C-alpha positions as CSV (number, residue, x, y, z in Angstrom):
1,M,2.2,-14.3,-23.7
2,L,5.1,-12.5,-22.1
3,L,2.9,-9.6,-20.8
4,L,0.6,-12.0,-19.4
5,V,3.4,-13.9,-17.5
6,A,4.6,-10.4,-16.3
7,M,0.8,-9.5,-15.4
8,V,-0.3,-12.7,-13.6
9,P,2.4,-12.7,-10.3
10,T,1.8,-9.5,-9.7
11,I,-2.6,-9.6,-10.1
12,M,-1.6,-12.6,-7.2
13,F,0.8,-9.5,-5.2
14,V,-1.8,-6.8,-5.1
15,G,-4.8,-9.0,-4.4
16,L,-2.3,-10.4,-1.2
17,L,-1.7,-6.9,-0.9
18,W,-5.0,-5.6,-0.8
19,W,-6.6,-8.5,1.8
20,L,-3.6,-7.6,4.1
21,D,-5.3,-4.4,5.0
22,R,-7.3,-6.2,7.3
23,Y,-9.9,-2.9,8.7
24,E,-10.5,-0.2,6.3
25,K,-9.8,-1.0,3.0
26,E,-8.6,1.8,0.4
27,P,-11.0,3.4,-2.1
28,W,-10.4,1.2,-5.4
29,P,-10.4,3.8,-7.7
30,L,-7.7,5.6,-6.1
31,F,-5.7,2.2,-5.2
32,L,-5.9,1.7,-9.2
33,S,-4.7,4.8,-9.6
34,A,-1.6,4.5,-7.5
35,F,-1.4,0.7,-9.8
36,A,-1.7,2.4,-13.1
37,Y,1.1,5.2,-12.2
38,G,3.7,3.2,-11.1
39,C,3.1,1.0,-14.7
40,I,2.9,3.9,-17.3
41,P,4.0,7.1,-16.5
42,A,6.3,6.4,-13.3
43,I,8.4,4.0,-16.2
44,I,8.4,6.7,-18.8
45,L,9.3,9.5,-16.0
46,S,12.0,7.4,-14.7
47,I,13.3,6.0,-18.2
48,I,14.1,10.0,-19.5
49,F,15.5,10.7,-16.4
50,E,17.9,8.2,-16.3
51,L,18.7,8.1,-19.8
52,V,19.6,12.5,-19.1
53,L,21.7,11.0,-16.2
54,D,23.6,8.7,-17.6
55,I,25.1,10.9,-20.5
56,P,27.6,12.1,-19.0
57,L,28.3,8.7,-17.7
58,G,29.9,8.0,-21.2
59,G,29.0,3.7,-21.2
60,S,31.8,2.6,-19.7
61,A,31.9,-0.4,-17.6
62,Y,32.3,2.0,-14.3
63,G,29.5,4.1,-15.5
64,D,27.1,1.6,-16.1
65,I,28.0,0.9,-12.8
66,I,27.1,4.1,-11.2
67,G,24.3,3.9,-13.5
68,V,22.8,0.7,-12.1
69,A,23.4,1.2,-8.3
70,I,23.3,4.6,-8.3
71,V,21.7,6.9,-10.5
72,A,18.6,3.8,-11.4
73,P,17.6,3.4,-7.5
74,V,17.5,7.1,-6.9
75,V,15.7,8.2,-9.7
76,E,13.2,5.7,-9.6
77,E,12.6,5.3,-6.0
78,A,12.0,9.6,-6.2
79,V,9.5,9.3,-9.0
80,K,7.4,6.3,-7.4
81,G,7.9,8.4,-4.6
82,L,5.9,11.3,-5.9
83,A,2.8,9.6,-6.1
84,V,2.7,8.5,-2.7
85,L,3.1,12.1,-2.0
86,L,0.5,13.7,-4.4
87,I,-1.9,11.0,-1.7
88,F,-0.6,12.2,1.0
89,F,-1.5,15.4,-0.1
90,I,-4.4,15.3,-2.3
91,W,-6.4,12.3,-1.0
92,R,-5.3,13.1,2.7
93,R,-8.9,12.0,4.0
94,E,-8.0,8.3,2.3
95,F,-4.3,8.5,4.1
96,D,-5.4,7.6,8.0
97,G,-1.5,6.0,9.1
98,V,1.4,3.5,8.6
99,L,-0.3,1.0,6.6
100,D,-2.2,3.1,4.3
101,G,1.3,4.5,3.2
102,I,2.9,1.0,2.8
103,M,-0.3,-0.2,1.0
104,Y,0.0,3.2,-1.1
105,G,3.7,2.3,-2.0
106,A,3.6,-1.0,-2.2
107,V,1.1,-0.8,-5.2
108,V,2.9,1.8,-7.0
109,G,5.8,-0.2,-6.5
110,F,3.9,-3.7,-8.1
111,G,2.7,-1.3,-10.7
112,F,6.6,-0.1,-11.7
113,A,7.7,-3.9,-11.0
114,M,5.1,-5.1,-13.8
115,T,5.8,-3.0,-16.5
116,E,9.6,-3.5,-16.1
117,N,9.1,-7.0,-15.8
118,F,7.7,-7.1,-19.3
119,F,10.7,-4.9,-20.7
120,Y,13.1,-7.2,-19.0
121,F,11.3,-10.7,-20.1
122,L,11.1,-8.8,-23.8
123,D,15.1,-8.1,-23.8
124,T,15.8,-12.0,-22.8
125,A,13.4,-13.3,-25.2
126,G,11.2,-14.8,-22.4
127,D,14.4,-16.6,-20.3
128,P,12.8,-18.9,-17.8
129,I,15.2,-18.1,-15.3
130,V,14.9,-14.3,-15.9
131,I,10.9,-14.8,-15.5
132,V,11.5,-16.9,-12.3
133,M,13.4,-14.7,-10.4
134,R,12.5,-11.4,-11.4
135,S,8.4,-12.5,-10.9
136,L,8.7,-14.7,-7.7
137,V,12.4,-14.9,-6.1
138,F,12.4,-10.6,-6.5
139,G,8.9,-9.9,-7.5
140,A,8.3,-7.7,-4.2
141,N,11.5,-5.5,-4.8
142,H,9.7,-2.5,-5.9
143,A,6.6,-2.7,-3.5
144,F,8.7,-3.4,-0.4
145,F,11.0,-0.2,-1.5
146,T,8.6,2.6,-2.0
147,G,6.7,0.5,1.0
148,F,9.8,2.9,3.2
149,S,8.7,6.0,1.7
150,G,5.0,5.2,2.3
151,A,5.5,4.7,5.6
152,A,7.7,7.4,6.8
153,L,4.8,9.2,5.4
154,G,2.2,7.3,7.3
155,L,4.3,8.5,10.5
156,A,3.7,12.2,9.6
157,R,0.1,11.7,9.4
158,Q,-0.2,10.7,12.7
159,S,1.7,13.2,14.2
160,K,0.3,17.0,15.1
161,K,3.2,18.7,13.8
162,R,2.1,19.1,10.0
163,S,5.4,19.6,8.7
164,L,7.0,16.5,9.9
165,W,7.2,14.7,6.8
166,L,9.6,17.2,5.3
167,L,11.7,15.5,7.7
168,L,10.5,12.0,7.5
169,F,9.5,11.4,4.0
170,P,12.9,12.0,2.8
171,A,14.6,9.7,5.4
172,G,12.3,7.1,4.2
173,L,13.0,7.7,0.6
174,L,16.9,7.4,1.5
175,L,15.9,4.0,3.1
176,A,14.0,2.7,-0.1
177,M,17.1,4.3,-2.2
178,L,19.6,2.4,-0.2
179,F,18.1,-1.1,-0.3
180,H,17.1,-0.3,-4.3
181,A,21.3,0.2,-4.5
182,A,22.2,-2.7,-2.5
183,H,20.1,-5.3,-4.6
184,N,21.0,-3.7,-7.7
185,F,24.8,-3.1,-6.7
186,F,25.0,-7.0,-5.3
187,V,23.1,-8.4,-8.9
188,S,24.9,-6.7,-11.5
189,A,28.6,-6.2,-9.8
190,L,28.8,-9.6,-7.9
191,Q,27.4,-11.8,-10.2
192,C,27.0,-15.1,-8.2
193,P,27.8,-14.2,-4.3
194,G,26.0,-11.2,-5.4
195,L,22.5,-12.5,-5.4
196,L,23.2,-14.2,-2.2
197,L,24.0,-10.9,-0.6
198,A,21.0,-9.3,-2.7
199,L,18.6,-12.4,-1.4
200,F,19.4,-11.6,2.0
201,S,19.3,-7.7,2.1
202,N,16.0,-8.0,-0.1
203,G,14.6,-10.7,3.0
204,L,15.7,-7.9,5.9
205,G,13.8,-5.7,3.8
206,V,10.3,-7.3,3.4
207,I,10.8,-8.4,6.9
208,V,11.3,-4.9,8.0
209,V,8.5,-3.4,6.1
210,V,6.1,-6.7,7.0
211,V,6.7,-6.2,10.7
212,V,5.7,-2.2,10.4
213,A,2.5,-3.4,8.9
214,F,1.8,-5.4,11.5
215,L,2.3,-3.5,14.3
216,A,0.3,-0.2,12.6
217,A,-2.7,-3.2,12.0
218,K,-2.3,-3.5,15.2
219,Q,-2.7,-0.1,16.0
220,E,-5.5,0.4,14.0
221,R,-7.7,-2.7,15.7
222,K,-6.9,-0.4,19.3
223,W,-8.3,2.5,17.8
224,I,-11.4,0.7,16.7
225,E,-11.3,-0.7,19.9
226,Q,-11.1,1.9,22.0
227,E,-13.5,4.5,19.4
228,L,-16.2,2.2,19.0
229,A,-16.8,1.1,22.5
230,E,-18.9,4.5,23.6
231,E,-20.6,3.5,20.3
232,V,-22.0,0.6,21.7
233,T,-23.3,2.4,24.7
234,A,-25.0,4.8,22.6
235,A,-26.8,2.0,20.4
236,T,-25.2,3.0,17.6
237,I,-23.8,0.4,17.2
238,A,-24.4,-3.2,18.3
239,E,-22.1,-5.4,20.6
240,A,-22.0,-8.2,17.9
241,D,-21.2,-5.9,15.3
242,F,-18.9,-4.0,17.4
243,Q,-16.8,-7.7,18.3
244,T,-17.1,-8.7,14.7
245,L,-15.2,-5.1,13.9
246,L,-12.4,-5.7,16.1
247,S,-11.8,-9.3,14.0
248,A,-10.3,-9.6,10.4
249,R,-11.9,-13.5,10.5
250,R,-14.8,-12.3,11.5
251,R,-15.5,-9.5,8.9
252,A,-14.4,-11.6,6.7
253,G,-17.4,-14.9,7.3
254,A,-20.0,-12.3,8.2
255,R,-19.1,-11.1,4.4
256,L,-19.3,-14.7,3.3
257,W,-22.5,-15.5,5.6
258,A,-24.4,-12.3,3.9
259,W,-23.6,-13.9,0.4
260,R,-24.5,-17.1,1.2
261,N,-27.7,-16.2,3.0
262,H,-28.7,-12.7,1.8
263,G,-27.5,-12.4,-1.8
264,W,-24.3,-10.0,-3.5
265,R,-26.3,-7.1,-2.3
266,A,-26.1,-8.0,1.4
267,F,-22.5,-9.0,0.9
268,R,-21.5,-5.3,-0.6
269,L,-23.6,-3.3,1.6
270,L,-22.1,-5.1,4.9
271,G,-18.7,-4.8,3.5
272,K,-19.6,-0.7,3.3
273,Y,-20.9,-0.8,6.8
274,L,-17.9,-2.3,8.1
275,N,-15.6,0.1,6.1
276,L,-18.3,2.7,7.9
277,A,-17.6,2.2,11.3
278,T,-13.9,1.3,10.6
279,E,-14.2,5.1,9.0
280,L,-15.8,6.7,12.7
281,A,-13.0,4.8,14.9
282,F,-10.4,6.3,13.0
283,G,-12.0,10.1,12.7
284,K,-13.0,10.2,16.2
285,H,-9.2,9.2,17.4
286,F,-7.9,11.6,14.9
287,L,-10.0,14.5,16.7
288,R,-9.2,12.8,20.2
289,E,-5.7,13.2,18.8
290,G,-5.8,16.1,17.2
291,T,-4.5,15.2,14.2
292,A,-7.8,15.3,12.1
293,H,-8.0,17.9,8.7
294,R,-10.3,20.6,9.5
295,K,-13.7,18.9,8.2
296,R,-13.1,16.0,10.3
297,S,-15.9,17.0,12.5
298,Q,-18.3,17.0,9.8
299,D,-17.4,14.4,8.3
300,V,-17.6,12.3,11.8
301,Q,-21.7,13.2,11.7
302,K,-22.1,12.4,8.2
303,V,-20.0,8.5,8.6
304,R,-22.6,7.9,12.1
305,K,-25.6,9.4,9.6
306,D,-24.1,7.1,6.5
307,L,-23.8,3.8,9.1
308,A,-27.2,4.2,10.4
309,D,-28.9,4.2,6.6
310,V,-26.6,1.5,5.4
311,R,-27.3,-0.7,8.7
312,A,-30.9,-0.3,8.2
313,Q,-30.8,-1.5,4.9
314,L,-29.0,-4.4,5.6
315,L,-31.8,-5.4,8.2
316,R,-34.4,-4.6,5.8
317,I,-33.0,-7.4,3.0
318,M,-32.5,-9.7,6.0
319,E,-36.1,-9.0,7.0
320,K,-37.8,-10.5,3.7
321,A,-35.4,-13.7,3.9
């Protein structure tokens, strides 16, 4: 039962996160793998490192505060940030910019928070106050902490300087650690006044991450508008499709219409078509800016071909109706 209590708010948060990624959805296998890493490996690694680092502190009251306010934030953010760093290097084609970085960082954080909350609920025998505070009031904490690390890597991804991540990632990681440390210190050491300070600190952090995500999404829309306009001229993409691609609301409405009028397969194909068109825009943008990986040029040609194939399949389904 307590596991379900920990899972339900997390599923809601992750669903909202997925919805916020308006233009190019991350691949489900990678997205869920990042979540799973946060749920289990990140927790195990954090426990091991925290136990080792807590030994010299000796279990005193002073040592406990250091453990909670310094050791835990440093270890947990480093372990969670490692997953985002691995995605940045290994799955670089799926890491397009700041918004992607925030998405991956946040989903790792939500996975971590779900497992951590479950253990807290067990330890407090399902105390309703603990459940409300950890699941809802502070439910997005781990997500926005690690979101800073992801956003920093997203900035590095958009730069022509390949080594910029060496500067930006530590900066984002440090910011994540500082917000995490502030929360832990306020809540553990200052009691009631600390709770108010934690609410303020966390609220500020969430606002910063949301604003950055909003600006990144606006930037992605601009890429789509600039790069696909010439595809309309070349008749690769229809004008109506181009207008749909520029609006998250129109995208959702078009897919819903496809489902109602032509079934599940049309719904899936239209989603694939929209994602491919967005991928084409991003690929062209990175090539134009000189920030593309080595095989991006071939990828763009392949995406154009796949786009035409999916569009043909969609038209065949609609013609049969």
